[in-house]
N, C-alpha and C positions, 0 to 999 in steps of 0.2 A: 415454814411456820416456826415461830419462836414463842415458847411459853416461859413466863417468868413468875416466880412466886416469892412473896415476902412472908416469912413466918412471924408468929406473934412475938417471939423473943428477939427478932432482928433489930439491930440498931442502925443498919444501913438503909438509906432511902433511895440511893442512886447507884447504878452500876453500869459499866461498859462491857458489852458482850461482843467478843470477836467471833466472826463467822469463818467457816473453813470450806474449801472446795469450790469457791466461786470463781468466775472468770474476772481477772483483775482489770481488764480493759473494757468491761461491760458496765452499763449503768443499771442499777436495781432500784425499784420503787419499794420503799419500806412504809408500811401503814400500820399504825396502832389501831386495833379494833375499836377501842373506846373513843379515841380522839378523831378517827377517820380523816387524818391529815396526812396525805402521801408525801414522802420526802425522797427525792432522787439522790442516791449515793452510789459512788463507784464501788465496784467489787474490791478494788485495791483498798479503799478506805474502810469498807466493812470488815475486811480481813486483818487490817493492821490497826486501825483506830477502834473499830467496833461500833455498835449502835448503843446509844445511851438510853437507859430505861429508868424512870423515877416512879416509885410507888410510895406515896406518903402515908397511906393507911396500913395498919397491920391487924390482922393478916389481910393480904390482898394479892391480886394476880393481874397479869397483863398478857395479851396475845398480840403478837405482831406478825404480819404477813409480809413476805418479800417475794418479788418476781422480777425477772429480767425484763428490761424495757424493750 
């Protein structure tokens, strides 16, 4: 599970979060709890590129779930 928070004073709306300890050759399904749109991403991409999260409201929060396919 990934929890992301945007504070009231934050000027950033988007961030990329790299994950650690995944299996590079495996596929993971990442789902934003609010959007409920699953995205398949490789462990390699999640660890090097990261997952992008956008929070337009402030303050706000997002919860993403990921699991090995």
